N, C-alpha and C positions, 0 to 999 in steps of 0.2 A: 356181611354173611358170617355166620359162625363157622370158622374153618375146621372145628373139631368134628362137625357133622360128617358122617361117612358119605362117600360118593354114592353108595348103594341107596342110602336113605334119601338123598337128594333126588336121585332118579325115580325112586319109587313114589315119592310124594308128588314130584313134578308131573309124572306121567301115570297118574291113577287112571282108572277106567275112563275111556273116552266119553262115555255117557255122563260122567260126573264133572267133566270140564266145563268151566264157565266160558262164555265167549271170549273173555280176555285171556284166559289160560290157553284156549284153543289157538288164538293168534300167536302167542309166545311159542306154543308147541310147533306150529307150522313154520315159524321163523327158525327155530332150532333145527328142525328137520332139513330146511333149505340150506342151512349153513354146514350141515354134516352130521347132525344128530345130537340130542341132549347129552348122551353118554360121552361122546367125543368132546363136546364143549366143556362139560364139567371136569374132564380129565386134564384140561390144558393148565400147564404150570407157568409158562412164560411165552411172551410174544415179542419178537424183535423185528423191527421194520427199518429199512434203510432206503434212502433215495434222495430226492431233491424237491424243490418247490418254490413257492412265492409267498412273501409276506407283504401285506398292505399297510398303509400308514393312517389308520383310523384317527381322525381328529387332528391330523397334522399335515394335510395335503394343501394344495395351492388354493382351493376354494372349498367352502363347506359342501360335504357330500361327494367331493371328487375322489377318484380312486386311481389316479394316474401314477402316483409315486409308489414304487415297489422296491422290495429287497429281493434279490435273487438268492435263494437258498441253494447253495452249491453242494453242501454235505449235510445230510440229515440222518440221525439215528435215534430211534425211540425204543427203549427196552422196558417191558412191563413184567413185573412179578405179579401174576394174576392172583395167586392165593395170598400173597403177603401184602397186597395193597401198596406196592412200591412201583415207582417209575422214574426213569431218567431220560431226558431228552438232550441230545447234543447236536448242535448245528453250527454251520458257518454260513454267514450271509453277506452279500455284497450290495450296498445301496446303488440303485440304478437311477438316482436323481441326477439331473443335469449338473447341479453344482457339487455333487459328491463324487463325480467320476474320478477314478484314480486313487481314491482313499482305500486304505487296507480293509480287508474283510473283518467283520465282527464275529467273534466266537461267543456262543452262549451255551451254558450248561445249567440246566434246571432240573431239580428233582423233587420228589414227594415220597415220604416214608410214613405211611399212615397219617398222623396229624402234623408231621413235621415237614415243612417246605424249606428247601435250601437252594442256593445258587453257588456255583463254583466259578471264580474269576479265572481269567487266562493264566494267572500266575499260580493257580492251584489253591488259593485261599477260599475257604467255604464260609458262607454266612447264612444265618437263618432268616427266612422271610417273615413278613407280618402274617398274622393269623388269617387275614382276608385272602392273601395270595395263596396260602396253603389250602384254604377251602376251595378256591378256584381250581387248584391242581387236583384235589381229590375228586371234584366234579368231573374233571377231564378223564379220570380213570374209566368212566363208563361211556365215553364218547368213542366207542369202537364196537362193532357188531358182536364180537365174542364176549367182551366184558359186560355189555348191556344186556344181552340175552341171558348170560350166566347169572347176573344180578336178578333178572326177572324170574328165573327158575327157582330161586331160593324160596322155600316154603314160607319163610318169614316175610317175604316181600308182599306188598299189597298192590294188586292190579285193579285199575278202575277206569271209568270214563272211556270205554271203547267208542270210537267215533271215526268219521272220515275227515281227514285234515289234508288239505291240498290234494284231494283226490286219492289219498292213501289211508288204509286202515291204521289207526293210531291208538295207543293205550298208554295211560299214565302209570308209572311205576314208582312206588315209595319203598325204599330199602328199610331194613330193620333199624338202621341207625339214623333214619330220617331224611336221607338224600332223595330228591325227587327228580324224575326226568320223564320225558315222553319218547316212546319208541314208535316209529312209523315203519311200515313195511311196504314193499312193492306189491301191488294187488295181484300181479301176474306171477312173479317168481317167488314171492313170499320172503325174499331176502330183505334184511333190514336196509332201509333207505336213508334214515335220518334219526339222530338222537338230539333232543333239545331240552334245555333246562332253564328255569328262571335264574337270573343273576343280578348283581348290582354293578353299575358303572358310575364312577364318581361324577362324571359329566352328564351322562345320559340317564342316570337313575335306573328304573326298572327295565331290564332288557331280557331278551331270550338269546342265549348262546347255543348255537346248534352246529352239528357236524353232519354233513351229507356224505354218503358212501356210493361209490360207483366203480365200474370196471373190475368186477370180482374175478379172482383167479383161484385155481385149486392149489392148496398148500397142505401137505401132510394130512389129508383126509378132511380138510375144512375148506370152505370158500372164504377168502379174505379180500377186502376191497383194496385196489391199488391206487385209488384216487379219493382223497378225503378233503372236503372243503368246509372250512369253519367260518361261521358268520356271527356277528353281533347284531341282532335284529336282522335287517336285510343287507348289511354292509359286510362284504367278504373281507375277512382279516387274514386268512391263511389258506394256502392250498399245498397239499403234500402229494407227491407222486412217488409211490413206493416201487422200487426196482428189485428189491430183494426182501423176502419175508421168510421168517423161520418160526417154527412152533416148538417149544420145549428145548430149545438150544440153550447154551450157556449165555445168560443175559449179563453176566458180570456182577460186580458188587453194587447193588442198588440201595443199600442201607445209607441213611444219612450219616455223614462223618460224626464220630463220637463227640467232638467238641461242639458241633452244631446241635446234635440230639439232646445234649445235656444243658444247652443254653435256653434261656427263656426267649419267647418271641420278642422282637424289638418293641420297646415301649413307645407309645405315641407321645412325641415331644410337643409341648406347647410352642406355638410359633414365636420366634424372636424377631421383634421389630425395632430397629434402630432408626434414629432420626439424624439426618445431616442437612443443615440449612445450606441450600445452594445459593440463595440470595434472599433479599427481603421478600417474604411472602411466597417463597418456593422451597419445598423440602423434598428430599429423597428419603423414602421409607425403605430401608434395606434390612440386613440382618439374616437373610436367607439366600437361596439361589435366585429368587425372583423378586425384583424391586417394584415399588410403586412410587408415584410422585403426587404431591399435593400442591395445588395452586390456590392462593388466597385472592379473592375479590372483595369488593367493599362490603358486601352483605352475605357472602356465602363462600364455600370451599368447593373445589372440584378435584376429584381423585382421578389419577390416570393409572389404569390397569387394576383389575380384580383377579389376581393370579391364583393358580393351583387348585384351591378348594375352599370350602366353607371356612375352615379354621383359619387359614392364612388371611383370607379376605376380611373376615370379621375382626381379626386382630389388627389389620391395617386400618380398617374403618374406625375402630376404637382409638387408635393412636392418632389418626388424622383429627378426630374430634377433640382430643386432648390439646392439640396445638392451639386451637382458637375455640374455646368452649362456648363463646357467645355467638358463633356463626354456624349456621347449619351446613352440613355437607349435603349437597343437592344432586350432584351428577357424578357418574363414573364414566370415563372414556375407556372403551374396550379397544385395545391396540389392534388385535386381530382375532380370528376365530379359533386358533389352535387351542387345544384343550388345556394346555398348561397356562394359557393366558385368558381363558374364558371360564375356567373352573369355578371362579367366585362370582360369576354374574348372578346366579340365583340368590346368593347371600346378599349381594348389593341390592337386588330388587326387594328382598325381604326387609331390608333396612330403609326402603322408600326412595332409593336413588333412581334418577333417570339415567338410562343407558344411552351413551353416545357411541355410535359405531359406524364403520364404513357401510354404505348402502348395500354392498354385496353380502353383508352379514345379517341383514335385517330378518330374513326368514329363518335363519339359523338361530338367532337370539330368541325369536318368538317361539320356535319349537323347543328350545332348551328350557325356557320358562314354563311352558305348558306340560312338559313331560312329567309323569308321576314318579315320585321317589318314596314309594310305600315300603319297600324292603328295608331300606336304610334311610329313615326320615331325615331331611336336611332342614336348614333354616327356613326356606321358603315353604316347604310342606307343613312346617309347624306354625308359620306365620304368613299365610298367603297374602300377596299383594298383587295388584294388576301391573302389567308391564307398561312403563313409560319409556318411550324410545325416540331418539332423534338420530337421523342418519346424515352422513357426509358423502357427497359425490366426489368432489376434488378438493374443496377447501371450505372450512367453516371458521369464522372469527368469533371468539367469545371475548367480549370486552365490556367494561363499565367505566372507563376513564382512569381508573386506578391500576388496572391490570389488563393485559391483553394476552390471550392464548390463541394462537393459530393452529388449527388442525389441518394437516395435508394428507391426501392419499399418497401412499408410498408403495406401490405395487412392485413386487420383486419375484425372483425365483423361489423365495421362501413362502410368500403369501401374496396373492393377487388382491386381497382385500384388507390391506394394512393401513394404519394411520400412524403418523408421527406428530409430535407436538413442538411448536416453536414459540419461544418467548422473545419478542423483538426488543423489548427494553433491556432484558437481561442478556440478550444475544446467546441464549441457551437453547440447545436442541435436545428434546427428549426422544430417545431412540430405543426401539425394541427389536432385538434379534438381528437387525441389519448390520449392526456393528457392536462387538463386544471387546472392550479393552483386554489385553492379555497377549499370550503367545500366539493365538490363532489356532487353526487357519482362519483368515478373514475372508470367507467365501463371498460375502456380499458387499464388502466395503468399497471396492473399486466402482462397481456399478452404482451403488448408492451415492457415492461421492459425485459421480457424473450427473445423476438425476438431481442431486441437491444443488449443484451449481446452476442448473436451469431455473431454479426457483429464485436465484439472486438474493439469497438470505445471508445476512451478516451474522456469522456464528463464531463465538469465542470459546464456548465450552460444549462438550457433549455430556448429557445426563443419560447414561444407559440404564435400562431396566434389567440388565445383567451386567454386573461389574460396578466399578467406581467411576466417579466424575473425572473426566480428563480434558485437557485442552484440545481444541479443534485440530491443532497441528499433529497431535498424536494419531488421530484417525487418518489424516492425510499420509502420515508416515507408514502406518499399518496397511493402508490401502495400496501403497506402492510396493509392498512386499519386502522381503529381505534384500539388503544391498548385495549386488553381485561382486 
């Protein structure tokens, strides 16, 4: 919206003679009236909401599609400078996962200042976000009834496609700067019920991110929702329950810190892939936060884990092929469904690899491969290939006489559909997330060690896909915890 337009002009144009209103404009007019009137909405300068809520763990729960792992948001404050296109959200959340009980609360501070997205660390250090994150936060600015209707009232906004969606009147809004969203209203009260907009998710591709509004209350001549529920497609990602709301109060300094505003968005770095030979025919591909492993057989190679995203996985695949140029890379073992370990599955399929995964992930992998990625085309959308998949129930042995790789189910409080790899000749165990060398905390190590002993495996070394290769004794030590 051009902020130099006078309020009077906005009102005059938005509410021309009723006989001249299009059906789409009439819907927006009715929604504005239900909220407190167009004049009141267009006069709003700031919105501040405080309360509590719940965050959900999209892509990181025990099973694909599960929603049992949550964070309890104990302190929430969102301040919006409506006319300045600025917002800052501060919250404190406590993980309610079984294995995270007792850990300290996480503090998050996230802001948007027009095109500049920024985060503020607990120590006060601010950093600029990537442009994609800033775009997401700008889209979030209209996921509130007041800002959504205000944007729709702008004479420069284009209203189209009036329809009934989910039993509610809905209209598409395109702002002057090209942002698009759908506003739905309650057929009875005319109050806005939902704002939805297309977005891109690295793992899910084309998604709809929406926020639903409920339990309106009267605040300073307006009706404001006290319950806001945000979804990515149909998966609930956040719920906010507002206990205090103010209009035009002092929202604080919402401008991006000067050092952040003057900095360029962080550049996309090419993945760094390093090679460490674990033993003959076994390599650890590291160089980042997420490792992969390569196992050589007589006539082919097998990759273990396609992590993070297209870029990382394609770089790992290229490095694996360099190790033995004469042997094809034929399979990728997916350790588990978590997004940071499945983000490269589509890239692996595009490269013609067969996906090996726990049977509990089969439907998830099939869905991931089928999902459209038109908004941000990825490797598979550019080079479509059919999914080839093999599943593991409890154990799968891959062997050709020269090399043996055993894949075992390793369910835990981290993921119920996880696989680990065991190389009997090398006495090496390839582990993902269940144990990470370092200071800890080693939340899963003790339970994992107990389950491992039941397998009666002879293990000398641990090859973690987070961290460096360590002796088996190091894991035993870490699992026991600090000496008393």
